[in-house]
C-alpha positions, 0 to 999 in steps of 0.5 A: 268223117274221115281225117287224113294226115297232110302229106305230099299230094294232099289237097291243101299242102299246109301241114294240117290234117284234111277231111275226107268226103262229106265233110264240107256238106256236114259243116255247112248243114250244121254250121260247124267249123270242123277244121277249128275242132281239129286244131283245138284238139291238136289232131294229127289224123293218125289212124284211130284218132277220134275228135268229138264235135258236139252239135247244139241248136238253139233250145235243143240238144241236137241240130236237125238236118232237113228237118228229119235227122237230129244230130247230137255230135260229129266224130272225126276219125283219123285214117293214118296211111289209109291201109286196111289196118288203119281202117280197121283201127278207125272202125273200132275207134269210131264204134267205141266213141259212139257207145250209147248211140242208137244210130250213126252214119259214117262217110269214112268208107265213102271212097274206100275199096273193098278190103279197106271197107271190110276191115272198117266194118269188121273193126267196128262190129268187133269193137261193139261186143259186150257180154251182158248176160250175166249182169244183175241189171242192164248197163247204163244207156251211155255205155251200151254198144252202138246200135246201128252203123250206116255206111254212107257214100259209094263205098263197097258192095253189099257182099263186102259188107256182109262178109265183114259182118259174118267174120265179126259175128264168128268172132263174137261167137268165139268170145261168147263161148270163151267168156262164159263162166265155167260154173255154166260151161262144161264139156257137155255145155260146149257140145250143146252149143256146137249142136246149136251152131250146127242147126243154125249154119247147116253143119253136121255135128257129132259128139262122142261122150265118155263111153264112146271115148273109152271104146274108141281109145281116146286115152288123152282126153279121158285122162285129162277129164278124169278128175272132174265130175263133168266128163269130157267130150269130143265134138266134131263139126263138119261143113261140105261146100255145095260143090264138094267132091273127092278132089276138094281139099279137107281142112281139119281144124283142131281146138283145145276145149279145156273148159276150166283148168286148175292144173289138176294135181300139178295145181296152179297158183290162185292168180293163174287160175283166175283166167282159166275159164278161157282156156278153151278158146282154141275150141271156141275159135274152131266153133266160131270159124265153122259158124261162118264158113257157109255164109262166106261161101268157103269152097273146101271141106272143113272138119272142126274137132274140139277136144273138150274136158275139165282139168280138175283135181278130184279123187280119180284125177290123173297123177304125175308119173301116170302113163297113158295111151293116146288114140294112135297108140303112143304112150305118154309119161304124164310128168305134169298134169298142167300140160294137159292141152297137148294130151287132148290135142294129140288124141284129136290129131291122131284121130284126124290122121287115121280117120278123116283123110285131111289135106292139112291140119291146123290146131289152135290152143292156148297152150303155153305161158312160154309163148306169151313170154316170148311174143307177148299179147300181140302175136300168136306163135305159129309153128309148122314144118311147111314153109308154104303153109306158114307163109299162107297163115302169116299172110292171112293173119296180116290181112285179118289183123291177127298177127302170127309169128313163126317159131322154130321146131328145133330137131335138136330139142326133141330128146328133151321129150324122152321118157325112160318108161314110155314112148314120150313124156309130156314135158321137157325132161332135159330142162332145155327151156323153150316151153312152147317149142317143146309142146309143138314138138310133142304135137308134131309126133302125131301128124304123120306126113299130113301138112300141119300147123300149130297156133299157140295163142295163149298170149293174144287170146286174152286181153286185160283191157279194151283196145282197138277191136278187142274187148276185155277178156277172151278175144277169139284171136284166130277166127279172122286169120283162119277164115281169111285163109279158108276163103282163099282156098286154104292154100298149103303150098 
């Protein structure tokens, strides 16, 4: 049942929360005093607040409704200000409170509009995510995710619910890829997952192996992967809408796919390596997005590029002070092998500009710890020289529940990437600070005149604990924002 804070215009006006549609009927059928339960728990009706009301029948652990349905508990769910964000939070909280439940009927969306219903369903489905493939024994029944959610009342139409489920499943896909341990996951494994997704969702998939990468001049991807026995790959996934034509925009999404990152010879400390199985989250986001575009009826062409490599410190690993040549011919002095993500992205971006005729490029990566320092784990850092593109992505992120904060591309900092022996260095040699800005400035060299945005998701790509619709580990941050943007036609201006 939905619970709303008592505000001006609410039915009783007595300063206490009120219960939404279906509450009176459920209370009468089960013989419950739901308002007493709210008062007992000091409920305020804020978004995501849950009040659990156990249901007992004489001699049994559940009460029967119409002799057919056994009810074990009623969950009262706060809806706060009734915004889409509040519905998303309520859906996530409800799903978490219903762990171990096989079937849950909800009247929360009975009077909600399409946007609110979509947010509620997305929150609920995302919060049920659980990765159990690597457990020796199954999770206890009480901790298993909610089985089936039934939306009671009028609510939104089936297409809205289906779209929400599709977006949430895309988030699951990205989380699955990011959460897979790196003894299982390598560039070739990631390529195999792309092929599987392509077969399931009607996408063309091409994978370049290490020989093709060398033949075609992808020097950045090759350099990063040199230290690993498991060679790099460049994965391309292409979606053509049913009514494709030459005048239809072509969006290229580029994802960082570092399947494990030791830092290379610029070795990370032990603590810094522990979460590095998720350093390919940008690539996972791109693959998750591509898995959903056909089902959502996206009307623009979309190509996803995942630059996949394992950054290890084997005998052939690149060294600090090496000079490499990127796909577009730019030479880079590699002064820190732990600034590897920008090297693989630069190759993929350069290839997109040269060969794919993109209307717009958006890259997404767990690129810098500096972005986390600046914005914490609640926002992704957004860089773009285009006010219009930045505004469109921020708006999509806000609607999708993935917050982006625009960061500056500071022209006065560009000299910090100067190299005395190459076209550019891969880190700030002038010690200007602003590490996420310097990384974005490096990438901007490769986009030419194509409208471009860079999403540094190093902070929100990982969660330290379950919270709202997020689960501990890789979050798949960016999937929803990019899908909302693509559904809107991928506006650039």
